[in-house]
C-alpha positions as CSV (number, residue, x, y, z in Angstrom):
1,M,8.3,44.8,18.4
2,A,4.8,45.4,17.0
3,K,2.1,46.8,19.1
4,T,-1.0,44.9,19.8
5,F,-4.0,46.0,17.7
6,L,-6.7,43.6,18.9
7,Q,-7.0,41.2,21.9
8,A,-9.7,38.8,22.4
9,E,-10.6,35.2,23.3
10,W,-11.1,32.8,20.3
11,K,-13.3,30.0,21.5
12,K,-14.6,26.7,20.3
13,L,-13.0,26.9,16.7
14,A,-14.7,24.2,14.4
15,M,-12.2,23.4,11.7
16,A,-13.2,21.5,8.6
17,N,-10.0,20.8,6.3
18,Y,-10.1,20.1,2.6
19,K,-7.4,18.9,0.3
20,V,-7.3,21.1,-2.9
21,D,-5.2,21.4,-6.1
22,P,-2.7,24.1,-5.3
23,K,-3.1,25.7,-8.6
24,L,-6.6,26.8,-7.4
25,L,-4.9,29.0,-4.9
26,L,-2.3,30.6,-7.0
27,P,-4.6,33.7,-7.9
28,F,-5.0,34.4,-4.1
29,L,-1.4,34.0,-3.2
30,P,0.1,37.3,-1.7
31,L,3.5,38.5,-3.4
32,K,6.5,37.1,-1.7
33,T,4.6,34.1,0.0
34,E,4.5,30.5,-1.3
35,L,2.1,27.7,-0.4
36,D,2.6,25.7,2.7
37,F,2.0,22.1,2.6
38,W,1.5,19.3,5.2
39,K,2.9,15.9,3.8
40,N,2.5,17.1,0.2
41,T,-0.9,18.1,0.9
42,C,-2.5,21.6,0.1
43,Y,-5.4,22.6,2.5
44,V,-8.1,25.0,2.6
45,S,-10.0,25.2,5.9
46,L,-13.4,26.3,6.7
47,V,-13.3,27.7,10.4
48,G,-16.2,29.0,12.6
49,F,-15.4,30.3,16.1
50,M,-16.4,33.0,18.7
51,F,-14.7,36.2,19.5
52,Q,-15.3,37.1,23.1
53,D,-14.1,40.0,25.3
54,T,-12.7,41.8,22.3
55,K,-10.6,44.9,22.7
56,I,-9.2,47.1,20.0
57,K,-6.2,49.1,21.2
58,G,-7.1,48.1,24.8
59,F,-10.7,49.4,24.6
60,K,-14.0,47.5,24.3
61,I,-16.2,48.7,21.9
62,P,-19.9,48.6,22.9
63,F,-21.9,45.8,21.1
64,H,-18.8,44.5,19.4
65,T,-17.0,42.3,22.1
66,D,-18.8,39.0,21.5
67,F,-19.5,37.7,18.1
68,E,-19.1,34.9,15.6
69,E,-16.8,34.5,12.8
70,V,-16.5,32.0,9.9
71,N,-13.7,32.0,7.4
72,L,-12.2,30.1,4.6
73,R,-8.4,30.3,4.6
74,F,-5.4,28.6,3.2
75,Y,-1.8,28.2,4.4
76,V,1.4,29.9,3.3
77,R,4.9,30.7,4.2
78,F,7.2,33.7,3.9
79,K,10.9,33.7,4.1
80,D,12.2,36.8,6.3
81,N,16.0,37.1,6.6
82,D,16.5,33.4,6.1
83,K,13.8,32.5,8.6
84,W,10.4,31.0,7.4
85,K,7.2,32.5,8.9
86,R,4.3,30.3,8.5
87,G,0.8,32.0,8.0
88,V,-2.6,32.0,6.5
89,V,-4.3,33.8,3.9
90,F,-8.2,34.4,4.1
91,I,-10.3,33.9,1.0
92,K,-13.2,35.5,3.0
93,E,-14.1,36.3,6.6
94,I,-17.8,36.6,7.5
95,V,-18.7,38.7,10.7
96,P,-22.3,39.9,11.9
97,K,-21.3,43.5,12.4
98,H,-20.8,46.1,9.7
99,A,-18.3,48.1,11.8
100,L,-16.0,45.0,12.2
101,T,-16.1,44.6,8.3
102,F,-15.1,48.3,7.8
103,V,-12.3,48.3,10.3
104,A,-10.8,44.9,9.0
105,N,-11.0,45.8,5.3
106,T,-9.6,49.3,5.9
107,V,-6.8,48.6,8.4
108,Y,-5.5,45.1,7.0
109,G,-7.1,45.1,3.5
110,E,-8.9,41.7,4.2
111,N,-11.9,40.5,2.5
112,Y,-14.6,40.7,5.2
113,E,-18.3,40.5,4.5
114,T,-21.2,41.2,6.9
115,M,-24.0,38.6,7.2
116,P,-26.5,37.6,9.8
117,M,-25.0,35.0,12.1
118,A,-25.9,32.7,15.0
119,H,-24.3,30.0,17.0
120,N,-25.4,27.2,19.2
121,W,-23.3,25.5,22.0
122,T,-24.9,22.6,23.6
123,I,-22.8,21.0,26.3
124,D,-23.8,17.9,28.2
125,S,-22.2,15.7,30.7
126,D,-20.4,13.6,28.0
127,K,-20.5,15.6,24.7
128,Q,-20.7,18.9,23.3
129,V,-22.3,20.2,19.9
130,I,-21.0,23.3,18.5
131,E,-22.6,25.0,15.6
132,Y,-22.1,28.2,13.6
133,K,-24.6,29.6,11.1
134,W,-24.6,32.4,8.6
135,R,-27.1,33.7,6.2
136,K,-26.6,34.9,2.5
137,K,-29.8,36.2,1.0
138,T,-32.4,33.6,2.2
139,K,-30.1,30.5,2.7
140,W,-28.7,29.7,6.0
141,H,-25.2,27.9,5.9
142,S,-23.7,26.0,8.8
143,I,-20.9,24.1,10.2
144,K,-21.6,21.7,13.1
145,V,-19.2,19.5,15.2
146,Q,-20.0,17.0,17.9
147,T,-17.1,15.8,20.2
148,G,-16.5,14.4,23.6
149,L,-15.3,16.7,26.4
150,D,-11.7,15.4,27.0
151,L,-9.2,18.0,26.1
152,L,-6.3,16.4,24.0
153,E,-2.8,17.8,23.4
154,I,-1.8,18.3,19.9
155,D,0.9,16.1,18.7
156,E,4.0,17.4,17.3
157,G,4.1,17.0,13.6
158,S,0.4,16.2,13.3
159,E,-2.1,17.6,10.9
160,E,-3.8,19.5,13.8
161,E,-0.5,21.2,14.7
162,F,0.0,22.3,11.0
163,I,-3.6,23.8,10.8
164,T,-3.4,25.6,14.3
165,E,0.2,26.7,14.3
166,H,0.4,29.3,11.8
167,Y,1.2,32.6,13.5
168,W,1.0,35.1,10.7
169,G,-1.5,36.7,8.6
170,Y,-0.8,37.7,4.9
171,T,-3.0,39.6,2.7
172,K,-2.8,40.3,-1.0
173,I,-3.2,44.1,-1.3
174,N,-2.4,44.1,-4.9
175,N,0.2,42.5,-7.4
176,S,3.0,44.5,-5.8
177,K,2.2,44.7,-2.2
178,T,1.5,42.2,0.7
179,S,0.2,43.0,4.3
180,E,1.7,41.0,7.2
181,Y,0.6,40.9,10.8
182,G,1.2,38.5,13.6
183,V,-1.1,36.5,15.8
184,E,0.1,35.2,19.1
185,H,-1.7,32.6,21.3
186,P,-0.4,29.4,23.1
187,K,-0.7,26.0,21.8
188,W,-4.2,25.0,21.7
189,Y,-5.9,21.8,22.9
190,V,-8.5,19.7,20.7
191,Y,-11.4,17.5,21.3
192,K,-12.0,14.3,19.5
193,T,-14.7,14.5,16.8
194,V,-17.7,12.2,17.0
195,D,-19.8,13.5,14.2
196,Y,-20.2,16.7,12.1
197,N,-22.4,18.3,9.5
198,I,-21.4,20.8,7.0
199,D,-24.2,22.7,5.0
200,V,-22.5,25.3,2.9
201,S,-23.0,26.5,-0.7
202,F,-19.2,27.2,-1.2
203,G,-19.8,28.8,-4.6
204,D,-22.3,31.0,-3.4
205,I,-20.2,32.3,-0.5
206,Y,-16.7,32.1,-1.7
207,G,-17.0,32.1,-5.5
208,Q,-17.3,29.4,-8.1
209,T,-13.5,28.4,-7.8
210,F,-14.7,26.6,-4.5
211,S,-18.1,25.4,-5.6
212,F,-16.6,21.9,-6.0
213,L,-16.2,21.7,-2.1
214,D,-20.2,21.2,-1.9
215,N,-19.6,17.6,-3.1
216,V,-16.2,16.8,-1.2
217,N,-16.0,15.3,2.3
218,P,-13.3,17.2,4.3
219,T,-10.0,15.3,4.9
220,S,-10.6,16.0,8.7
221,V,-12.8,18.1,11.1
222,F,-11.8,18.9,14.6
223,L,-12.7,21.3,17.4
224,A,-10.0,23.4,19.2
225,E,-11.0,24.9,22.5
226,G,-9.0,28.2,21.6
227,S,-7.5,30.6,24.0
228,L,-6.7,34.4,24.4
229,I,-5.1,35.8,21.2
230,E,-3.3,39.1,20.2
231,V,-3.3,40.4,16.7
232,K,-0.4,42.7,16.2
233,D,-0.2,45.8,14.1
234,G,0.3,45.2,10.5
235,K,3.1,46.3,8.0
236,T,3.8,46.1,4.3
237,I,6.2,43.7,2.7
């Protein structure tokens, strides 16, 4: 059994999900994986959330326990001994600390980038507004979601289940190697979205392949409460 590399709380995950042409993702697809679909739909998701109480190999690193992350990801599956593993591939992950970028890129071969970041959580008696912001050069980008406060179970077979229930990470190291690592967490609860606003220049952040998303409304936007998570040591497949 793989040992735990990182343990943290992932909290208030704002998820905006976009339908895309599968052909766009093929250059990013790691070896031995294939695209995963929900009802014949291929998704990329913009996800903003907080890391809290982060430990690496059981130790807290000063000034690196609580921080924002925003990523753009898509969904894959890998057949391992006749069993399908469902996972995610990250186009890019943005964090505010250079040390986090160094560790993630070195240990897992991920595509992390360091940018100034901020978040605003406003929780009132009947609603909450959760916002994540990051700056590239002089422009601030953001994802903001307004929801009620009632926690809702995720329905079996739903889009929310598909988006949240991928428990493996896969990274394209090169054309002949793929990195795999496990992510463990309980099934999450979600909130009903009342309103949202996404102000992102996707081409500037993620490359011109994704610039068309500037003018596309997401298929869905929801907020997951999150939980304690564990990221396991990786291996090469």
